[in-house]
C-alpha positions in Angstrom: -14.7 -24.1 -50.7 -17.3 -21.4 -50.3 -16.3 -19.3 -47.2 -19.4 -19.3 -45.0 -19.2 -16.3 -42.6 -20.8 -18.3 -39.8 -17.9 -20.9 -39.9 -15.3 -18.1 -40.3 -16.7 -16.4 -37.2 -16.9 -19.7 -35.3 -13.3 -20.8 -35.9 -12.0 -17.3 -35.2 -14.0 -16.4 -32.1 -14.0 -19.8 -30.5 -10.3 -20.2 -31.2 -9.5 -16.9 -29.5 -11.8 -17.8 -26.6 -10.2 -21.2 -26.1 -6.7 -19.6 -26.4 -7.5 -17.1 -23.7 -9.2 -19.8 -21.5 -6.1 -22.0 -21.8 -3.7 -19.3 -20.8 -5.9 -18.3 -17.8 -6.0 -21.9 -16.7 -2.2 -22.3 -17.0 -1.1 -19.0 -15.5 -3.6 -18.2 -12.7 -2.5 -21.2 -10.5 1.0 -19.9 -10.5 -0.1 -16.5 -9.3 1.0 -14.7 -12.5 -2.5 -13.1 -13.0 -4.3 -10.6 -10.7 -6.1 -12.5 -8.0 -8.9 -10.0 -8.1 -12.3 -11.6 -8.6 -13.2 -8.7 -10.8 -10.3 -9.4 -13.2 -11.2 -13.1 -13.1 -14.8 -12.4 -13.9 -13.9 -10.1 -16.9 -11.3 -12.5 -18.3 -13.4 -15.6 -18.0 -16.5 -13.8 -19.3 -14.6 -12.7 -22.4 -13.1 -16.2 -23.0 -16.3 -18.1 -22.5 -18.4 -15.4 -24.2 -16.2 -15.8 -27.4 -16.5 -19.6 -27.1 -20.3 -19.5 -26.8 -20.7 -16.9 -29.5 -18.6 -19.1 -31.8 -20.6 -22.3 -31.0 -23.9 -20.5 -31.6 -22.6 -19.3 -34.9 -21.7 -22.8 -35.9 -25.2 -24.0 -35.1 -26.6 -21.3 -37.3 -24.6 -22.9 -40.2 -26.5 -26.1 -39.9 -29.6 -26.8 -42.0 -31.4 -28.3 -39.0 -29.9 -26.8 -35.8 -32.4 -28.5 -33.6 -30.7 -31.9 -34.5 -27.2 -30.8 -33.6 -27.2 -32.9 -30.4 -27.3 -36.0 -32.5 -23.8 -35.3 -33.8 -22.4 -35.9 -30.3 -23.1 -39.6 -30.5 -20.7 -40.2 -33.4 -17.5 -39.4 -31.5 -15.9 -42.8 -32.3 -15.6 -41.9 -36.0 -16.3 -38.2 -36.5 -14.0 -35.3 -35.6 -17.0 -33.0 -35.7 -18.6 -35.1 -33.0 -15.4 -35.1 -31.0 -15.2 -31.4 -31.2 -18.7 -31.1 -29.9 -18.1 -33.5 -27.0 -14.8 -31.7 -26.1 -16.5 -28.3 -26.3 -19.3 -29.3 -24.0 -16.9 -31.1 -21.6 -14.6 -28.1 -21.3 -17.3 -26.1 -19.5 -17.2 -28.4 -16.5 -13.6 -27.8 -15.4 -13.9 -24.2 -16.5 -16.8 -23.8 -14.1 -14.8 -25.3 -11.3 -11.9 -23.1 -12.2 -14.1 -20.0 -12.2 -15.6 -20.8 -8.8 -12.1 -21.4 -7.3 -10.9 -18.1 -8.7 -13.8 -16.1 -7.5 -14.0 -17.5 -4.0 -10.5 -18.7 -3.3 -8.3 -16.5 -5.4 -6.5 -17.0 -8.7 -3.5 -18.6 -7.1 -5.4 -21.7 -5.8 -7.3 -22.6 -8.9 -4.9 -25.5 -9.3 -5.8 -28.7 -11.1 -9.1 -27.3 -12.5 -7.2 -24.6 -14.4 -4.8 -27.1 -15.9 -7.6 -29.4 -16.9 -9.4 -26.5 -18.5 -6.3 -25.5 -20.5 -5.8 -29.1 -21.7 -9.5 -29.4 -22.7 -9.4 -26.1 -24.5 -6.4 -27.3 -26.5 -8.1 -30.6 -27.3 -11.2 -28.8 -28.6 -9.1 -26.5 -30.9 -7.3 -29.6 -32.2 -10.5 -31.4 -32.9 -11.8 -28.4 -34.8 -8.6 -28.4 -36.9 -8.9 -32.2 -37.6 -12.4 -31.7 -39.0 -10.6 -30.2 -42.0 -7.2 -32.0 -41.8 -9.0 -35.4 -42.0 -10.6 -34.5 -45.4 -8.3 -36.3 -47.9 -10.1 -34.9 -51.0 -8.8 -31.4 -50.2 -5.0 -31.4 -50.3 -4.8 -27.8 -48.9 -6.3 -29.2 -45.7 -5.1 -32.8 -45.4 -1.7 -32.0 -44.0 -0.1 -31.5 -40.6 0.2 -27.8 -41.0 -3.6 -27.3 -40.4 -3.7 -28.4 -36.7 -0.4 -26.6 -36.1 -1.8 -23.3 -37.6 -5.1 -23.6 -35.7 -3.4 -24.2 -32.3 -0.8 -21.5 -32.9 -3.4 -18.9 -34.0 -5.6 -19.8 -31.0 -2.6 -19.3 -28.7 -1.7 -16.0 -30.4 -5.2 -14.5 -30.2 -5.6 -15.6 -26.6 -2.2 -14.1 -25.7 -3.0 -10.8 -27.3 -6.4 -10.7 -25.5 -4.7 -11.5 -22.2 -2.2 -8.8 -22.7 -5.0 -6.3 -23.6 -6.9 -7.3 -20.5 -3.9 -6.8 -18.2 -3.2 -3.4 -19.9 -6.8 -2.2 -19.4 -6.7 -3.4 -15.7 -3.5 -1.4 -15.1 -1.7 -4.7 -14.5 0.5 -4.7 -17.6 3.6 -6.8 -17.2 6.6 -7.3 -19.4 6.1 -11.1 -19.5 2.6 -10.7 -21.0 3.9 -8.6 -23.9 6.8 -11.0 -24.4 4.3 -13.8 -24.5 2.2 -12.0 -27.0 5.3 -11.3 -29.2 6.4 -15.0 -29.0 2.9 -16.3 -29.9 2.7 -14.0 -32.9 6.0 -15.2 -34.1 5.0 -18.9 -33.7 1.6 -18.4 -35.4 3.3 -16.5 -38.3 5.8 -19.3 -38.8 3.0 -21.9 -38.7 0.9 -20.0 -41.3 3.8 -19.4 -43.6 4.6 -23.1 -43.4 1.0 -24.0 -44.3 1.0 -21.6 -47.3 4.4 -22.9 -48.4 3.2 -26.5 -48.2 0.1 -25.7 -50.3 2.2 -24.0 -53.0 4.9 -26.7 -53.3 3.1 -30.0 -52.6 2.3 -32.1 -55.6 -1.4 -32.3 -56.6 -3.1 -35.2 -54.9 -5.2 -35.9 -58.0 -5.4 -34.8 -61.7 -8.0 -35.2 -64.4 -6.0 -38.3 -65.6 -5.9 -40.0 -62.2 -9.5 -39.1 -61.4 -10.9 -40.7 -64.6 -8.3 -43.4 -65.0 -7.8 -42.4 -68.6 -4.3 -41.0 -68.3 -2.4 -44.3 -68.7 -3.0 -47.7 -70.4 -1.0 -50.9 -70.0 1.9 -49.7 -72.1 2.2 -46.2 -70.9 0.9 -42.7 -71.0 -2.1 -41.9 -73.3 -2.1 -38.2 -72.9 -3.9 -35.3 -71.2 -7.5 -35.6 -70.3 -9.7 -32.5 -70.9 -13.4 -31.8 -70.5 -15.5 -31.8 -73.6 -18.8 -30.9 -72.1 -19.8 -29.8 -68.6 -21.9 -32.2 -66.6 -24.5 -29.5 -66.0 -25.8 -26.5 -68.0 -25.5 -24.2 -64.9 -23.9 -24.0 -61.6 -25.0 -26.6 -59.1 -24.5 -27.2 -55.4 -21.1 -28.8 -55.9 -19.7 -26.0 -58.0 -21.1 -23.3 -55.6 -19.9 -25.0 -52.4 -16.8 -27.0 -53.5 -15.7 -25.2 -56.7 -15.5 -21.7 -55.2 -13.0 -19.7 -57.2 -10.9 -16.9 -55.8 -8.8 -14.8 -58.2 -5.0 -15.0 -57.7 -4.9 -11.3 -57.4 -7.4 -11.3 -54.5 -5.6 -14.2 -52.9 -2.2 -12.4 -53.0 -3.9 -9.2 -51.7 -5.6 -11.1 -48.8 -2.4 -12.8 -47.8 -0.7 -9.5 -47.6 -3.6 -8.2 -45.5 -3.3 -11.3 -43.2 0.5 -10.8 -42.9 0.1 -7.2 -41.9 -3.1 -7.3 -39.8 -2.7 -10.7 -38.1 1.1 -10.7 -37.6 3.2 -7.7 -38.4 1.0 -5.0 -36.8 0.2 -7.0 -33.6 3.9 -7.8 -33.2 4.8 -4.1 -33.6 2.1 -2.9 -31.2 3.0 -5.6 -28.6 6.6 -4.5 -28.8 5.4 -0.9 -28.3 3.4 -2.0 -25.2 6.5 -3.8 -23.9 8.7 -0.7 -24.3 6.0 1.7 -22.9 5.7 -0.2 -19.7 2.7 -0.1 -17.3 0.3 2.7 -18.1 -2.5 3.9 -20.4 -0.3 3.9 -23.5 0.6 0.3 -23.0 -3.0 -0.7 -22.5 -4.1 1.1 -25.6 -1.3 -0.5 -27.8 -2.2 -3.9 -26.5 -5.9 -3.3 -27.3 -5.0 -2.2 -30.8 -2.9 -5.3 -31.3 -5.7 -7.6 -30.3 -8.2 -5.8 -32.6 -5.8 -5.9 -35.5 -5.2 -9.6 -35.0 -8.9 -10.3 -34.9 -9.4 -8.7 -38.3 -6.3 -10.5 -39.7 -7.4 -13.9 -38.5 -10.8 -13.4 -40.2 -9.0 -12.6 -43.5 -6.8 -15.7 -42.9 -9.7 -17.9 -42.2 -11.6 -16.6 -45.3 -8.5 -17.6 -47.4 -8.3 -21.0 -45.6 -11.7 -21.9 -47.1 -11.5 -20.0 -50.4 -8.2 -21.5 -51.5 -9.2 -25.1 -50.7 -9.9 -27.1 -53.8 -12.0 -30.3 -53.7 -11.1 -33.1 -56.1 -14.7 -33.1 -57.3 -13.8 -30.0 -59.4 -11.7 -32.4 -61.6 -15.0 -33.5 -63.2 -16.0 -29.9 -63.9 -12.9 -28.9 -65.9 -10.1 -28.5 -63.3 -6.8 -30.0 -64.4 -5.5 -30.8 -60.9 -6.6 -30.6 -57.2 
């Protein structure tokens, strides 16, 4: 699939924003975060700012953005519509949670924070299911996609939270440990997804797509393309037959492993060892920045390595 930057930015930014929002909603009611309204304002502004920026980016991807509201009516059958409904609905408990934090303190945000966290997780899950529900793309139609989306959202949110606490001079050992644990979880989920894509049997081949591979008595033979359906690239080939060289894929996976996982883990460990102070905050900020770049590379690969079954009719042997 052709990697559109607007969708890459949307899934990366909104995922990080929802991850941070969920952690704020879960942790603030237990008094684990600074009760300062200034910290709450900065944390919620960053989380909701990333969410809004991502949603606006997704609207820019639409051919007719002014009609986006119509998608909300198809929630019974469309994961895209469910994502939109969940995204809009999340703002209500988030607003109540923000008011409680600003005027009553972070320790009394209570139920609104937990509902906000649950809605943030539901929204990320709906985003993942937009792709996991597409059976013609075997790299997406598997349980590893929602697992990876949720784990990466948690990871980027935890790294942002650790960076915010470090900058505010409120760095705590538990936040660095949370960041480390979330990096390990996301790394395991992503490796699982890559392993599944590499080892799973093709969902379709040229023989099964055309029905010419077998007759009543057995196997006829391999099916190959004699002539292309079009004399030049068309929309299907540009959008659903995007090709990424294996060398580039291997290199980008290495970049993802280093930038999204290994480097944030090392920097978060350094922040944990350094303890409260300027050094800890700087290391936590660098970890969040590295993860942001790594997740963009991961998301580019997520789209670029997806292979639609329609490519079978344009010469591909399997999909």
